[in-house]
ZAMARGU-4260 file (C-alpha; in steps of 0.2 Angstrom, whole numbers, plus 5000, padded with zeros to 4 digits):
<rodrens>
0) 4983/4909/5039 | 4975/4905/5057 | 4991/4900/5062 | 4998/4917/5056 | 4983/4927/5065
5) 4988/4918/5082 | 5007/4921/5080 | 5004/4940/5076 | 4990/4941/5091 | 5001/4935/5102
10) 5015/4947/5098 | 5003/4961/5099 | 4995/4957/5115 | 5011/4959/5125 | 5007/4953/5144
15) 4989/4945/5137 | 5000/4935/5123 | 4997/4918/5135 | 4980/4922/5140 | 4972/4907/5126
20) 4956/4917/5128 | 4961/4933/5123 | 4971/4928/5108 | 4956/4916/5103 | 4944/4932/5105
25) 4958/4942/5095 | 4958/4930/5079 | 4939/4926/5080 | 4936/4945/5077 | 4945/4944/5063
30) 4939/4929/5056 | 4921/4934/5058 | 4924/4951/5049 | 4933/4942/5034 | 4918/4932/5031
35) 4906/4947/5032 | 4916/4956/5020 | 4915/4939/5008 | 4934/4934/5008 | 4930/4919/5017
40) 4918/4907/5015 | 4908/4915/5000 | 4915/4906/4987 | 4911/4915/4970 | 4894/4920/4974
45) 4901/4936/4983 | 4904/4952/4969 | 4924/4955/4969 | 4929/4970/4982 | 4944/4980/4982
50) 4952/4969/4994 | 4950/4953/4982 | 4964/4963/4971 | 4976/4961/4984 | 4992/4954/4981
55) 4998/4938/4995 | 5010/4950/5002 | 4997/4966/5004 | 4984/4954/5011 | 4996/4949/5024
60) 4999/4966/5029 | 4983/4969/5028 | 4977/4955/5040 | 4992/4963/5052 | 4985/4977/5053
65) 4969/4971/5058 | 4977/4958/5072 | 4987/4976/5079 | 4970/4985/5080 | 4961/4973/5088
70) 4975/4968/5099 | 4977/4986/5104 | 4958/4988/5109 | 4960/4970/5120 | 4975/4980/5130
75) 4966/4996/5132 | 4950/4987/5140 | 4962/4979/5152 | 4971/4994/5155 | 4952/5000/5158
80) 4948/4988/5172 | 4964/4991/5182 | 4973/4975/5176 | 4992/4980/5175 | 4995/4986/5158
85) 5007/5002/5159 | 4999/5015/5148 | 5020/5018/5140 | 5018/5000/5134 | 5000/5003/5124
90) 5007/5018/5116 | 5022/5009/5112 | 5011/4997/5101 | 5000/5008/5095 | 5009/5015/5079
95) 4993/5020/5072 | 4986/5030/5085 | 4968/5039/5082 | 4966/5028/5066 | 4950/5021/5063
100) 4949/5001/5064 | 4953/4998/5045 | 4941/4984/5044 | 4924/4994/5052 | 4925/5012/5049
105) 4930/5028/5038 | 4936/5044/5046 | 4925/5058/5039 | 4936/5073/5035 | 4932/5091/5038
110) 4926/5097/5022 | 4912/5084/5019 | 4911/5067/5010 | 4923/5053/5016 | 4940/5049/5006
115) 4934/5032/5002 | 4918/5024/4997 | 4920/5009/5007 | 4929/5003/5022 | 4937/4990/5012
120) 4946/5005/5003 | 4951/5013/5017 | 4959/4999/5024 | 4969/4996/5006 | 4975/5015/5008
125) 4983/5009/5026 | 4988/4992/5020 | 4997/5003/5003 | 5007/5012/5019 | 5011/4998/5027
130) 5018/4989/5012 | 5028/5004/5006 | 5035/5007/5023 | 5040/4987/5023 | 5048/4989/5006
135) 5058/5003/5010 | 5065/4994/5027 | 5068/4979/5014 | 5078/4992/5002 | 5090/5001/5015
140) 5093/4984/5025 | 5099/4977/5009 | 5114/4991/5009 | 5121/4982/5024 | 5135/4976/5012
145) 5139/4994/5010 | 5140/5002/5029 | 5146/5019/5026 | 5130/5021/5014 | 5119/5014/5025
150) 5126/5024/5040 | 5123/5038/5028 | 5104/5034/5024 | 5101/5029/5043 | 5108/5048/5049
155) 5095/5055/5037 | 5080/5046/5041 | 5086/5053/5059 | 5089/5069/5052 | 5071/5070/5044
160) 5063/5064/5062 | 5059/5044/5056 | 5067/5040/5071 | 5057/5022/5073 | 5061/5018/5054
165) 5078/5021/5058 | 5077/5010/5076 | 5068/4996/5067 | 5080/4996/5053 | 5095/4995/5063
170) 5085/4981/5074 | 5082/4970/5064 | 5100/4969/5055 | 5105/4966/5074 | 5095/4951/5074
175) 5105/4943/5058 | 5121/4949/5067 | 5124/4967/5057 | 5129/4981/5065 | 5128/4998/5058
180) 5139/5011/5060 | 5135/5022/5074 | 5128/5038/5068 | 5136/5049/5080 | 5154/5047/5074
185) 5159/5059/5060 | 5157/5051/5042 | 5170/5059/5027 | 5163/5060/5012 | 5145/5060/5019
190) 5137/5068/5002 | 5145/5056/4992 | 5140/5040/5002 | 5122/5047/5002 | 5121/5049/4984
195) 5126/5033/4981 | 5114/5024/4992 | 5100/5034/4986 | 5101/5028/4969 | 5102/5009/4975
200) 5085/5013/4985 | 5077/5020/4969 | 5083/5005/4959 | 5078/4994/4973 | 5061/5001/4975
205) 5058/5004/4957 | 5063/4984/4954 | 5050/4980/4968 | 5036/4990/4961 | 5019/4982/4952
210) 5014/5001/4945 | 5017/4998/4927 | 5022/5015/4926 | 5037/5012/4935 | 5041/4996/4930
215) 5043/5001/4911 | 5054/5017/4918 | 5065/5004/4927 | 5066/4996/4911 | 5072/5010/4903
220) 5084/5015/4913 | 5091/5000/4908 | 5097/5005/4892 | 5107/5020/4900 | 5123/5012/4897
225) 5118/5013/4877 | 5117/5033/4877 | 5129/5041/4869 | 5142/5053/4881 | 5132/5066/4889
230) 5146/5078/4882 | 5138/5077/4866 | 5125/5090/4862 | 5108/5083/4859 | 5112/5064/4860
235) 5098/5052/4859 | 5095/5037/4861 | 5081/5026/4851 | 5073/5012/4859 | 5059/5001/4850
240) 5045/4998/4861 | 5045/4979/4856 | 5061/4977/4865 | 5054/4984/4881 | 5044/4969/4883
245) 5048/4954/4891 | 5042/4937/4901 | 5035/4949/4914 | 5030/4963/4906 | 5019/4961/4890
250) 5018/4974/4875 | 5001/4978/4880 | 5008/4984/4899 | 5023/4993/4890 | 5012/5004/4881
255) 5000/5007/4896 | 5018/5010/4905 | 5023/5023/4891 | 5006/5032/4890 | 5007/5035/4910
260) 5025/5041/4907 | 5021/5051/4892 | 5006/5059/4902 | 5017/5065/4915 | 5029/5072/4905
265) 5044/5062/4907 | 5042/5054/4889 | 5039/5063/4873 | 5030/5048/4867 | 5013/5045/4857
270) 5002/5029/4854 | 5007/5028/4836 | 5027/5029/4840 | 5037/5011/4838 | 5051/5017/4846
275) 5055/5029/4864 | 5067/5043/4862 | 5080/5044/4877 | 5091/5058/4880 | 5101/5061/4896
280) 5089/5072/4904 | 5076/5061/4902 | 5086/5046/4908 | 5088/5056/4925 | 5070/5058/4928
285) 5066/5040/4924 | 5078/5034/4938 | 5070/5046/4950 | 5054/5039/4944 | 5042/5031/4959
290) 5023/5030/4961 | 5013/5020/4974 | 5000/5008/4967
</rodrens>
């Protein structure tokens, strides 16, 4: 883990990346906070916190955010002392400008009580946003095998003002020798390419989710090919609840996911039901369903 922290610290310290003392300062700060939170060196004596329930990917994203914040703090201090660190460079590295350090502070909203009971809960929320961004980039880059669909999504991102995300995707693709089609050139059948891309993106996001309701929704959409023709009025497919369970999804988890989907109105299902009724309209809603853990 220390090697990961050092590599991240050097990346975010920019002009200070070869200053061993600065790298050590950033790394040791994060390690000390992890120890204080009981995440390191506490054994089984410390009570469980929200951070203990992070997946490995979430934990490393959390560490990345902590390193970033401390590195930016060190860069600001050097800038304030008159050392040469262009402020524009600090702004480029400050993707979370104005946000609190996720390890030590919780922002107080205007209406009173803080949104999170503990700093680690605030950190988890920040990690979740960052993890979703990384997941979205992964799914967009997977469109590289369909250049026109990739181009349609990048153009949509630029239209929505998500220029940073679009730029990151392009840069990461170019790093592996993939050059997306330029967004300036006209693209025939743009809406058709965009619709196909969105279907792939939704499926990719669902397949990577750890949310039970999303996983069950994806499992149900796999039965779409068995649904009778939509031209047949009232066509309904009956899927046995037991059939939805598989090696990565227990029967208890299936029922929990179905319960949430029914609560949100996506399914007409009750606890005692042994089958799930699917029609074309419900199937369409399920293919678009996504929730953050």
